[in-house]
N, C-alpha and C positions, 0 to 999 in steps of 0.2 A: 811776846813770844812765850811759849810754855818751855820749861826745861825738861830734860830727860826724865826726871822723877815724876812730873806731871803726866807725861804720855805713859808712863809704866802704870800709875794708878788708875788713869782713865781706861787704859786698855784692860787691866785686870778686872775693873767693875763691870766692863761690857761683856766679858765672857759669860756664855750660857753653858751650864753643867748639866749632864744627863740626869743628875739626881735632884736638880732644882724642881720646886713645885710652883707652878703658875696657875692662875684662874682666869677665866674670861671676864674682861671688863663687864660691870653690871649692865644687863640688858635693860633698856628703859622704853623702847619703842618696838612693837611687832605688829604684824599683820598675819593673823592666824598663828602658825608655828614659825613663820619666817621672821628673822630678826632684821628689824629696819635700822635701829640705832642703838649704840652702847655708849656709856660714858667714855670719854677720852677719844671720841671719833667724831666724824662729820658726815652728813648725808646731803643729797642734792635732789631737787625737784626740777625737772626740766621739760619743756614743751614749747611749742610755737605759740605766736600771738593769739589770745582769745582762746587758749585750750583750757583756761580755768585753773592755772597753777596756784594762784593765791588762795582760790577756794579749797584746793586740796591741802595746802599748808594750814589753812584755818581749822580744818578738821584735825590735823595732827596737834596743833596748839590747844585745841579745846580738849582733846583726849588727855594731854598733859596737864592741863588746868584741873580736870577732875580727877586725873590719875585713874582713869577708866577707859571705856571704849566709846569711840565716835567713829562712824562709818565703819571701816574695817581696821582701824587703828587701835591698838591697846597700849596704853602707857602704865608704866610702873616705876616711876621715880622715887628714891628714897626720900623719907620725909625731910631730911636735911637738904635736899636738892629740888624743892618744889617751885622755886622762883623762875619765871620765864622772862627773858628779855627779847622783844620784838623790834627790829629795826627796818624801816621802810625807806629806801632811797630814791624812790620813783614817784610816788603818789603825793597828792596835796594832803594838807591836815584833814579836810572834809572827808576825803575817800579813805584816809587812814582810819578815821573814827568809824566809818561804815564797815571796815574790816574787823576793827576791834569789837564793834556791836554784833557782827556775825559770829565771831568766836564765842562771845558771851551767850548767844542765842543757842549755839551748837552744845555749848556746856551746860544749858539750862540755868544760867544765872542771870540775875537782873541787870539791865542795861542802864538803869538809873543810879547805880552804886559802883564806886571804883572797886575793881577786882583786887583782892589781897595779894595774889601771886603773879600778876601780869603787869609789865611796864612796856608801854608801847611808844616808841620814838619815830618821828618822821625826820628824815635827814636831807630832804630834797633841797631845802633852801640854803644848805651848807655846800658850797660849790667845790671846795678843795677836798679831793679824796683823802689826803693826808690827815686833815682835821676830822673827817668822817671816822677813819681808822682809830684815831686817838680818843674820840669820844666813845666808841664801841669798846675799845680796850679799857678805857677808864671805868665804863659801866660795869664790865665784867669783873674787874678786880676790886671794885668798890660796892658791890651789891652782894649782900649775904645770900647764902643758900641758892645760888644760881645752879640750875641743873640743865636748862634747855635755852639756847640762843638761836633765834631766827633772823636771818639776814635776806630780806627780799629785794634783790637787786645787787648780788655779790659783784657783778662787773663794775660797779661804781666805786669799788674798793681796790681791787687789783693787788691785793697782798694777803698772805696768810695771817689769820688770826686764830689762836689756838689757846687752850687751857687745858691741862690734863684731867679735869675732873667735871667736864660738861660735855653735852652733845650739842653740836652745831647743825642746823638745818639751813641750807641756801637754797635760792631760787635762781635759775639762769635760763635765758631764752636759747631756744635751738635755731639754727640756721633756717632761713626761709626755704632754701632749695634742697635740703636734706635733713637728716635726723641727727646731725652732729651738734654738739654743744658749741656755742660761739667762741671762736678765738683761742688763744693759747691758754687763757683761764679755763675754757672748757675742757681742753685736752687734759690740764692738770687736774681738774676736779674729777674727771672720769678715771684718771690714773690712780688717785689717792682716796676717793670717797669710799666709806664703807658700803653705802648704798646709793644707787641713782635710780630715782623714780621718774618714769616718763608719763606725762599727761598729754593725751591727744584728743581731738574731737572726733567723734564717731562719724565715719563718712556716710553711713546710712541714715544717722539720726544727729544733726548738727548740734541739737540741744543737749546732747548727752556726752559726757567726758569719760575716757576710760584711763584707768591707772594700771600701769604695769612696771614689774621690776626689769629696768633696763640693764643694771649692773647690781649684783647682790652677792655678797659673800656666803651667806647662808643658804638654806633651802628656800628656793623661790615660792612667792605666794601666788595664788590664783588671780589672774586679772579681775578687776571689778570696775563697776560703772557707776557714776552718780549724775543725778539732774539737780537743777536749782528750784528750790521751793521758796516762794515769797512769803514771808511771815509778817512783814510790816512795809509800808512805802520805803522803797529804796533798799531794804534789807532782805536779801536772799541767802539762804543757806543750803549747802549741798546735801543731798539725801540719796541713800543707796537706791539704784534702780535694780530691783530684784529680777526684772525681766531679762536683764542682760546675761548673755552666755557667750563664752569664747567660741563655743562650737558654732553659734549663730553667725559670728564673724566669718568663720572658715567657710561656712556655706554659701556666703555671699562671692567668694572668689571663684573666677571663671578665666578661661583662656581667651585672649583676643580673637582667637580663630572663631569664637562663638558669635562675634558681632557680625551683623550684616555689612554689606559694602557701603550702604548710606551711613549707617551708625559709625562705622570706622571713619569715614570721610568727615562726618560731623564732629567726632571726637578729635581728630587731627586738626 
């Protein structure tokens, strides 16, 4: 139990004064002028199955790896925060390696040489969520110069992991029946995340994925789309689809009253 003096000191330290000077945490990830990520915060990529969420995250990681632009993402990590930790809780080592190779291709780095600033872990074989969390916690606190942590499959941890000087990007599925992030953890991520990116398959072109800011504290960025380009056997990388326009999507909307009786019956 804390005594009265402890409470007094903690309360005094918590007071914000009108003359205090504060600065925005360093911005490390952007899309255009929109702020996607800052140090000391976390963001989320959500989408339904096969929406290509991991491809989108690969572009974010590649941008961080080169500290430059990939797709619409621009990274600007401090030189002392250039190390990236990537944890995948769902895929096999084989498929994790494909993701790693995709990231290196996007970053225009060789795939036959170990990258200096990227450490990629597969955790599917570790069944205990507590052990997964401890491994991630250990890696964060025992790896020098960490600036970005990616957790692909946050639902398999179900506990908050944070550090005041990094940015965490997580991946979570949406419900099949609606656009809500799954379960209590989805609700909490939506409530507390700095940015929530939603990745959806284009209804008119299933091979195209659309990235939109579902929740964003800064000025929102314009939706953009990407398609996959095969660069080698089984290695595909996302590539911006310059033909995409949000206006194009709006033009496809129509009232159900425009359907003929037969089309209406067939749809039902």
